[in-house]
N, C-alpha and C positions, 0 to 999 in steps of 0.2 A: 742230720744237722745237729741234734743234741749230743750225739756221740763225738762229733768234731769239736763242738764247744767244750765238752768235758775234757777232751784230749788237750786242747790249748790251755785250759784252766790248770790241768795237772802239770803241764810243762812250765807254765808261768810260776806256779807254786814251787816247783823244784828249783827253778832258776833263782827265785827270790830267797829260798832257803840257802842256796849256795852263796848268794851275795851276802847274806847276813852272817853266815859261818865264817867267811873270809873278810868281813868288814869292808866290802867293796864300796858301799855307800859312803862310809866314813873316809875311805881313801880318796874317793872322788871329791868329797867336800874339802878334805885337807889340801888337795891339789888346787882347788879353787881359791882357798885362802892364800896359798903360796903365789898363785897368779895375781890375785888382788894386791898382795903386798908388793910384788914386783911392779905392777902397773902404777900403784900409788907412788912408789919411788921414782918411776919415770915421769909422772906428773910433777913431782917435787923438783926434779932436775930441770924440766921444761920451765917451771916457774922461776927457778933460780937463774936460768940462762936469760929469760926474758927481762928480769930485773937488771942483770949485769949489762945486757945490751940495750937497756932502756927502751924496750919494746912495749907498747901499751895497746890494749889493756892486758894486764897480767892475769887477773881473776880466775885462777884455777880452782880455788876452794872457797866455799861460802863461809861467812863469819861463824866462829864457834864450832866449825866442823871437827877439828882435831880434839877439842875438849870433850865433845859428845862421843866421838868414836872411842877415845881412850877410856872414858867413863863406862861405856858399854862393854868393854873387854875385861876390866879388872874384877868385878864380882864373879863372873863366870870362871875366870882363871882360879880364884880362890875355891870355888866349888870343885874345880878339877883337882886341886890339891887334896881336898877332902875325899873325893871319890877315887883318887888314884887313876883318873881317866887320862891316858896319854894323848888321845885325840884333842881333848879340850885344852890341856896344858900346852901342847906343841902349837896348835893353831892360834890360841889367844895370846900367848906370850910372844911368839914370833911376830904376829901382826902388831901387837902393842909396841914392840921394839922398833919396827919399821915406821909406825905412826909417829912415835916420838922423834925418830931420826929425821923424818921428812918435815915435821914441825920445826925442828931446829934449822932446816934448810930454808924454809919460807917465812919464818917469823920476823926476820930482820929486813927492813926496807933497803938497807945498804947492801944486802946480799953478800956479806962477809962472813967467813967462818973463823975469823981470827980474834974476835972480841972476847973479853973476859966472860960475858954472858953466855956465849956459845960454848966456850970451853967448860964452864961450870955446868951447863945443862947436860952436855955429853958425859962428863965425869959422873954426875949424879946418877944418871939413868944406867950407865954401865955398871956402877956400883950396886944399884938396886937389882939389876938383872943377875949379877953374880951372887950377891949376898942373900937376897930374899929366899931362894930355895933352900939355902943352908940354914937360915934362921927358922924357917917354917919346919924343916926336918929335924933340927937339933934342939929346938926350944919346946919342952913339954907343955909349958903354960900356953904358948901360942897355938900349939896343936890342939890342946883341949878346948881353947877358946873357939877355934874354927870348927871343931867337932860339935861343941855344945850349941853353937849358933849356926849350924849348917842350914837349918830351915830358913832362917832370916837371910843368910847370905844368898841362898838359892832364889828366894823371893825377891831380894833386892836386884839380883841379876835380871829377873823378868821385868821388874818395875823400871830399871834403868833402860832396858831395851825399848819399853813403851815410850820413855822420854826421848830416847835417841831417834825413834821413828817420828815422834811428834815434832821435835825441835830440829834434829840434825838432818833426817831424810826429807822433811818438809822444806827445809832451807835449800837442800840440794835440788829438790824438784823445782822450786821456784827459780833457782839459778840456771838450771838447764833449760827450763821453759823460756826464760829471757834470752838465753844463748841462741836458741834456734829461731825464736821470733825475730831476732835482729838479723837473721839471714846467714848465720854461720853454718859451715859444713862439718866441722870437726865432730867425730864420734868417739874420741878417745875416752872422755869422761863417762859417756853413757855406756860404752862397751864394758867398762868395769862393773856396771850395774848388772849386766847379764851374768858375769862371773859370780858376783855376790848372790844373785838369785839361785844359781845352781848350787852354790855352797850352802846356803841356808836351807834350800828345799831338800837336799840329800841328807843334811843333818836332821831336819825335822822328821823325815821319812824313817830314818834309822831308829831314832829314839821314840818314835810312835810305836814301832814294832818291838823294840827292845828297850824298855824303860830302864833308867838307872835306879840306884838305891836312894837317890835324893828324895827328900820329903815332897809329896805331890803338891802341885799348885792347882787348887780346885779340881782335884781328880786327875790332873795331867802331869806328866813328867816335865819339870821346869826347863830341862835342856830342849825338849821338844817344843815347848811354848816359846822359848827364846828364838829358836830357829824359825818357827812359824811366823812370829811377829816380824822378824827380820825380813822374811820373804814377802810378807804383805807390804812392808815399807818399800822394798825394792820395786814391787809391781806398781806402787803409787808413783815412784820416781819415773819409771819407764812410761807410764800412761801420760804424765805431764810432759815428758820429753816428746812423745809422739804428737800430742796436741800442739806443742810449740813448733814442731817441725811442719805440721800441716798449716798452722797459722802463719808461719814465716815463709811460705812458698813465694809470695810476691817480693819480699825483701831479698830472697836468694836470687831470683831472676834479675832484680835491679843490680845487685852486687856483681853478678856474673857479667851483666852487660857492661858495667863500669870497668871491670877488669879487662874485658875484650877491647873496649875502647882505648884503654891505656896501652895495651899491647900493640894495637894498630898504630897509635901515635908514636 
């Protein structure tokens, strides 16, 4: 029995070493970020369509969601510049671009893309996306600033993640709880949380085993801490969604009965 256990342990260690060598955990996490960005865009399109067709309720996103999500991405993206970490840069900047694009889709009650506000918003963030990497790369003063304050930037990334979980994820948890308590069936918003969980968990797992050169946050790699906090926040959202789903079973039966009655009529 002990020999069998030792054999499985050896195989697991070999498999994990292979995964770390080829960055399999980070590849999985990056794919989850891409899936989340795609799903977020779909939710934004659904929101926009509902506003255009005057379908109520629209409520796809809790108040302040985009501000908190964007704020949680920026400090870590700067840390990625300092570390030269392609995973951090690609996942955070791409997600940030989609977040800002979707915010532009849902911010206006008129659901129009042709106002001066929307054109200015899109122009500003396209300019930032193109110019920021050039400025950071070519400006010695800015590079030295980011380098000198690397510790504070990394710690701010962790602090903002705490704030995002406390404000943004808690708001999402309450919104989804209410969504299911009212008898709704849709799982599109909560399904994105499973994607986020895998993305955060694989990120935390990788940087737990392979820490970066970033200054430690109370003895832990800040990228690991950020992923761990994010995973905890997603678990909180999923638990509240489950509680709402259980609590809303009577409302779902009532709604289903009403729909069947209308179909018969």
